[in-house]
N, C-alpha and C positions, 0 to 999 in steps of 0.2 A: 418630381426629381428636385435636389437640390442644385442652385445656379449660381452659389458664390464663389470667392476665391478659392483654387485647389488647394490641398495641403499634402505635407509629406505623410504617406502611409506608417502608421506606429511601426515601432520595432518589437519584434518577439522576445521577451526576456531571454537570457542565454543564462547558463549555469545548470546546476544539478536541481535546483528548487523549481523548475519552471512549471509546463504543461505536465507531465508527469505526477507532481505534488497534486495539483487540482484534480484529477483523475482518481486517485487515494482516496483524497477527501469526500469526494461522492460517491464512492463505492463504500465507504466506512458509514455515512450517513444510512444509506441504503440497509445495511445490514443491521444496524442497530433498530431500522423500524421492523424489519422482518422479525426480529428478535423478539419484539415487544410484544408483537402479534402473536407470536409461538405461546409465549409466557400467559398472557391475557386469556387466550382460548383455554389453556391448559388448567389455570385457574377456575375458569368460569365451569368446566367441566367438572373438576373435583368439588365446585359448590354444589351443582346441579345434583350430583351423584350421593352426595352425603344426604341431602335435604330428601332424596327420593328414598335412600334406602333406608333413613328412619321410620319413614311413613309405611312402607309394605314389609318390615320387619328383616331387611337385610343387615348387613355389617355385623357389629360385634354387641348388637342390644342385648339388654338383662331378660332372660326369661323367667317365668313364676307358672307353676301348675298348681291350678284351683278344683278340687274335686268336690262336687255337689251331687246329691241325690243319692241313691241306690247304685251299687256297681252293676254295670251292663254286660251282657254277654249277647253271642248272635244267634240268630235261629233263623233257619232257611225260610224263606216264603216260597209260595206257589211258584212264582217263576224262576225258582233256583236261586235267587238273589239272596243276600242275607241283609238284615235291619237290627238293630239295637232291641233287646229284650230286657225288661228290668227284671234282677232278682234280688228279693229281700230276705235276709237273715233275722232270725228274733231269738231270743233266748227266751226259754219257758221256767217260770219259777215255780219247784213243785210245792203244791199245798200237802201238808203231813196227813190232813185228813179231809179229802175232796170229796164234793158229790156231784153228781150228774143232774141236769134237767129231769126231773121223774118224768117217765112214760110207760103207760101198760101196754104191751103189745102182745100177751098171751093171753089164750081163754083156758079157764081151768075144765079139765074133763070131768066126768061124773065121778063124785066120790073122791076130788084128789085136788091138791091145790098145786100150781106150776106156775113157773117164773124162771127164766133163763133156759137152761138145760136140764131142770131138775123140778121133781115134783113128790108129794109126799100126801099121805093120809091125813088129815087133820083126825087128833085125837076127841073122843068125848069131852065136853065142858070147853074146848077151844071153839065156842061159835061165833063170836064177832068177826067181822070180816073188813080189811080196809085194805087199799093198793098203797098207801103211803108208808112210809119209812124213816125212822131216824138213822139208819145205818148207812155210814159211809159208802163211796166206791159200788153202791148198790142200785140197779135199775130193775123196771118189769117187778116190780115187787110184789107179792102176796102175803099178806099178813093175817094171822090168825090169832086172837087175844081171849084171855080168861081172865075172870075177875078175882084177884085175891082178897081186896077188901076195897072199900068206897075210895080210893086215891090211888090204888095201886093194881097193877095187871101181870100177868106173866104172858111172854111172847113168843109166837114161833114165825119164821119169815122165811122166804125162798125168793129165789130172784137172780138176775144177771150180773155178774161182776164187772164194772164198767171202769177203765183206770182214766186217769188224767191224761187228756190230749197232750202229746209231746214230750209224755214222760212214760219212759219202758217199763211195763209191766213187770212186775218183779218175781212173777210167779207164784204158785197156790201155797206154798209154805208160809211166804212173808204175807200174802193177801190174806189169808186167815189170820195171823197174829195183829196184822194192822187193823182188821174189821173191830177185833175185841179192844185193842187200845184206845181206836176213836170213839167207840162206843162207852168206855170207861171215863174219856175226858170231855166229853159231852155232857155237862152240866144241867143241860135243858131237860133231859131225861129222867133226873134221878129227884125231881119235886122238891120236897123240903128235907131231904136228907143231905147231911154234912159228914165233915171228915171220913171221907171214903177211902178206901184202902184196897188193894187189887193184891189177891193171894194165889199159891198152888197153880199157877200155870203150867200147864204142860201140851205140848205140842207133838204129834204123832201121825205118820202117814196112815191113810186109809184107802179103802178101794169099795167105790159104790158103784154096784153094777158093771163091773169090769172098767170103771174109770178111776184113774187114780188121782190123789187129792190129799189134803192135809186135814186135820181137826186140831185146833186151840180151844182150850179151856182154861178158864179163869174165875176165882169167886172174888165177889165185890163185898166187902163189907162195911157197913154203915155205922159209924161214930156216934151218930147223934140222929133219932129219927122220931117219927110219931107213929111208926106202924104197931099193929099188934100182932098179926100172923108171921111176921118173917122180920128179921134184922139183916138178911144178906141176899145176893140173889147170883146164879150161876150163869155165865155167858158161855156159850159153845158155837164157834163158827168153823163151820166145814167147807173149805172151797177146792172143788172139783173140776178137772179138766174135762169138759163135755164136747160133743161134734159140736153144739152151738155156740161154745165158747166157755171161759170159766163162769162157772155159777156157785152160788153158795145157799147151803141153809144155815140159818142162826136160830137158835132157842137162846131167851135170857127168861129164866123161871126162878120163882119166888123158893128160895131154900127152906125147907121145912113145912111146905105146902105138898104134902105127899102125892095128891092127885096130879097136881102139875109136874112134879117131878116125873111120875111114872109116864104120863103123856108126851113129855118131851122124849122119853127114850122109846116111846111106839112109834112118833114122829120119824125120828131119826132111822129106826129097823125098816120103817115103810119107806126109804127116800130111795128114788131111782132116778132113770134118767127117762126122756120123752119119746 
């Protein structure tokens, strides 16, 4: 406690600026502090929200779609769920003269040559056999040859018509025409002949043992050659719709070699299904 001389207690100020003014000042300072706290919290929230939304894909971020790999569809699984399944599309370029990988699947019955859904009786003189062929679009082939001279033969062939996968089969008429066209354009089968030209082309409908089809004939003339018995050959392609699928009989016979021309006619007359 204080033991000094006593003094007169201080007088409270009078007038309008006294105690009321101090209270107002204190209240103003408190309001300012609260306001700054509210503003600070608001700014901090906006900063955090902006940074967070940018990291998880929120807000107004720009999106970009990138597609890689094949298109996907969904297929049901055993549990009834769906999962993506790849679907691929590809375009097939059609080869004008296409050939399959040759495979012999037929067997010749006694006295006949068979290929695909057709068979014929080989004529006299056509005694050489092979299962290879230069004919495009032909499989399961059986070939019979007859010699013309040392470097030349006449040929009879039967087999299954097999079109290029992914390309629609055009039907018997166009198939018969294409077989002849491709044989004519195949330089490998014409030896030393040159300046070859195609003449007298004829296409006609035919019926073989009740089966419908088309026959296309054409003559190939050789402008330059070293043959002695012929200077041209006739190609005949017969394409028939058989129960085993489209099948063909082809003859390529030296013109002027009478026994071969007659033998080709006999073979065609004996043509039947299997």
